[in-house]
N, C-alpha and C positions, 0 to 999 in steps of 0.2 A: 064154851060152843063146840058142838062137834058136827061135822059134816062126813056123811058116809059117801064116799066117793064110788063105791062098787067095784072099782079096779085098784090094782096096785099102783100108787103114785110114785113118781121118780123125783118130781122137783115142785117147788112152789116159790112164787114171789108176790109182794105186796105192791099196790099201786103207789106212786110218790107222793100223791095228794089226797086221794079219794079212798074211801072204805071199801076196796076191792081187793081180792085176792085170787090168783089164777094158779092152777096146777095142771102138770102134764102126767099123763097115764099110760100104762104099758101097752094099751091097745091103740095108742097113737091119738086119742083124744085129748083136748085141752078144755078145761072147765073153768069157767070165770064166775065168781059169786061176789054178793054184795052183803056185806055183815053190818050190824049195829048191836049195841048193848043190850037193847030192850026188845029184839025180835029174833027170830030164827033166820040164819043165813038164807039168802036167795039166790039161786042159780039163775044167772043172766043169760049165759050162753054156753053152749055145748058144741065144740067144733072138732070134726075129724080132720086133724092137721097132717097126720102121716099115716101111710099104711103099716110102718112098723111103730116101735113104741115112740114116746115122745120124752126123751131123757132130760131136757133142760127148757126152761121157760124164764123170760124176762121182760119186764116192761121197759121200753125205751122211749125216747123222742118225748120226754116229759109225761109219760103214761098214755100217749095216744096209741102206742103201737106194742104189739107182744110179739116177741121173737121166740121161736122154738128151735130146738136142734134134735135130731133123730139118727138112729143107726143107719137110715137110708143115706147118710152123708149130706143132707140138705140142711139148710136153715131157712125157715118160713117167717114172713112178716104178716101179722094179721092186724086189721083195724079194730080197735077195742070197742068203738061205737056200733060198727055194723057186724063185726065178725068176719067181713070180707077178706080176701086174700090179697095183699098188696103186692108183694113180690116173693119169689122162690128161688134161692140160689141151689140149684140141684146138686152141684159138684163143689159145695163149700170146702169139703175135705176129701181125702183120699180113704178115710176110714170113718167109722161110726162117730157122730158127735156126741160127746159124753158130758161136756159142761159149758155154760155160757155164764160170763160175769160182767157186769157193768164197770166201765173204767171212767170215762169222762161223759158229759152230755151227749156226745156224739160218737162215741167209740165203745165197742164191746170187744170181749175176747173169747175165743172158742176153743175147746181142747178135745182131741179125739181119742180113739182106742189105740193108736200107735204113737203117741207121745208128741204129737205136733200140736202147737199153739199157734193161733192166728188172731191178729188184731183187725178189726172192721171198722170202717167209717159208715155209720148207719144212715147218714143222708146221701152219700154218694154210692153206697151199696159196693164199695170195693174193699179189697185187703190191703192194710197198711204195713203190717209187719207178719212175718211167718218165721216160726223158731222151730226147729227139730231138737225140742228140748229134752225129751225122754225116750226110752225104748219100751215103754208099756203104756197102758191107758193113763190119760191125765185125770185124776181123781178129784182135784179142787184148785181153785186159783184165787189169789187176792192181790189187790193193787195198791203199792205206794205212790199216792199222787205226788209228793214232794220230790221224790227223785225219779219219778215217770219209770218205775221198775215194777214188773210184774213177777209175782212169786207163784210157783206152780208146784203141785205134788203129784207123784204118780205110783203107780203099782210096781214100778221097778224099784221102789225104795229109796228114790232121790228126791231133793228139792232142788229146783232150779230158780235162778234170777235172771229174768229177760229184760235187758235194757231197751226201752222203746226209742230212746233217742239215737242211740248207736246201732239199733237193729241187730242185735247179737245176744247171744246166751252169755251173760257176763260172769256167772258163777254157778257151780253145781256142787251139791253136796256128795260125800263118798256114799256108795251103796250101803244101805242099811239092810240088815237081814229081815226086816219088818216092811210091809207095805205102808206107803204114807197115804191116808184117806182123806184129810182135812187139813186146813190151815188158817190161821188167822194173824194178824200183826198187833201187839199191843204194848204197853210201856212206852207210849209215845214213840213208836217206831223202833225202839231198841231191841225188841224181842219177837221171834217169829216162832209160834206154837204150832206143832203138828200132831194130828191124831194118827194112831197106828192100828194095824190089824190086832196086835196083841193087847191093845188097851192102854199102852204106855203113852204119855205126852212127852214129846221130844221138843226142848227148848234150844233154840238157835239164837245167837247174838248177831245183830245186825252188822254186816261186813265180815263176819267170820263164819261163813256158811259150810265149810268144808265138814265139820262135825259138830254135833250137837254139844252145848255146853252143859246140859242137865237132862235128866230123866224124871219124870214123875209118874209112878206106879200106882195110880189110884182107881182105876176102872177095871172091873172083873172081865170085860169082853172089849170088842173093838169099839174105837171112838170113830163113828161113820161121819159125823158132822160136828163143826165147831162155828159158834156165833160170838163175836165179841161184845161183852156186855159193858165194859168200860175199860179204862187204861190198866187196870190192875186185875180183872177178873173176866171170864168168858163162861159161856154155856155150852156144855157137850150134850151131844145125843149118841147114846151108846146102843150097841146090838142087843144089850139085855132090856131094852125098852124103857129106860130111866134117862130122864133129862135132869141134869145136874148143874148147880151153880159152882164154878171152880176158881178159887183164888190162885194167882200165880206171883211167886216170889213174895211172900212165903207161899209154898205149894200145899194146897189142902183144899178137899172137897168141902165146901161150906155147907151146902144142904142139897138132898134130891129135891126138886121142885115140881116135877110132873112125870106121867109115864103113860106108856101105851101098852099095859099089861106087860106081856114077854115079848113083844114084837119089836124088831129092830127099829131104830129112829133113822129115817132115811135123809130128811133135811130140816133145817130150822131157819125161821126169818122173822124180823121185827116188823110190825106194822109201821106206816109212815110216822104216826105220832108216838111209837114206842109203847103204847098202851097195851098191845097184844103181842104175844109170841105165838107164832105159827109154827105147827109141827106137823110131818107126815110120816107114816109108818107102814109097815108091811100088813097092818090090820086093815088097809084101805081106807083109814080114817084121815080127815084133815081136821085138826083140833086148834081152837084159838084159846090161848090161856091168858087170863087178866094178870098181867105182871104183879099188880099191887096185892091180888089174892094168893097167888102161888109163891110169892117171896115172903109172904107173912111179916113185911115190914122190916125184914132183916137185911143188913147192910154188910159188904164184905168189909172186915176189920184189917185195917192196913196196918204193917209192921215194917217201916221204912229201914229199921236197923237190919232186917233181915234180908234186904236187897242189896245184892253186890253191885258195886260201882262199876259201870262199864268203862272200858279203857277209852281215854280222850283221843286215841289214834285210830278208832274204828273207822274205817274208809268205805262209804257207800259207793265208790267208784272203783271196785276192785276189778282186776283182770279175771278172765275165765280160769277157774282152777283147772289143774291137770286133770283129764278124765280119769276117773277111777276104774278099776278092774270091772269087767262086765260080769254081772252075777249069773249063776247057774240057774238053769230053766227051772229047776224046782223051786226057786225062790220067787217065781213070777205067777201071774194067772191072768187070764183074760176075763174081763167083766161081761158076764151075760145078762140077759133082760130080767133075770129074777132079782138083780141088784145085790146079791149076796156074794161075799168073797169065799172061794174055796180054802181049805185048811192047807198050810204050807208043810213040806216035809222039814222035819227037824235036821239041821246040819250036824254032821258028825264032827265033835270037837277034836277028836284024835285022827282024823283022816290024814294030816299032813306029818304026823310024828313017825 
């Protein structure tokens, strides 16, 4: 199924129990669609949520509310049934809100363009935690519920671990020469996978976040979005417009499963029943892929002998790593509303010789 949104989309989310999907657009609009396998998707609502772009959308409160985030620094709550505005936090952040992710039934996390991550109680409409985690835009986040830790990635080339219980940045990776654009946790919580601007996947071992334990060079262009498929594989969306099924340890691209011609993939998400994979791209299309069809019945072949045993003394309660050296400005970029990353200048290998 294909939906022509008419404008560049930045984010999408599926309703937790109903066949509904929502998308936020570059002009500040929010579109809500109802879909079914035997009919054309129907637009239920079109809401002008922000005067600037709508970069982030999420269903919260069991699907009764849609939250949106924008470069106007606000977070808006909309009623799903009526489309009416419930509440607006005008100054939720001091910089443009770039990402929203669900944590628990009553909490969400937001990340902005200056590296700040905040956790919000959606019922009390108050900020629970605030972390100055990065020096550049927060590109993606994911939540480890068992340890109450929030993993963030940034354009400054670092991965952060925010401890919600202790209310502090517990650990942070060294600066990479590559922007980190996306993140997922797999292998039953033992591995954190990050997509990068150059197309490499960085593999971090839980509890050892200072540097990656492995690099997988399989994508020809940037990996803008990642989605966990199961504990041993993920789905990647790349700047080349191809959506791929990727096995981790052993590291290999199992198969391309879908594409948006040559337009970059902006976001991926599963429907609540995991029947459909949703994708949005710079071609202004929202596509719903039937997973049974696009996977062609193939399954990720597991090779347990290729998986390295993780150390028994891995500690998910690490202290904060020593703050690494700040990167030069030519290794950073500011995210504009075209959603595309600028090219980084190559570092001079012989500069210090």
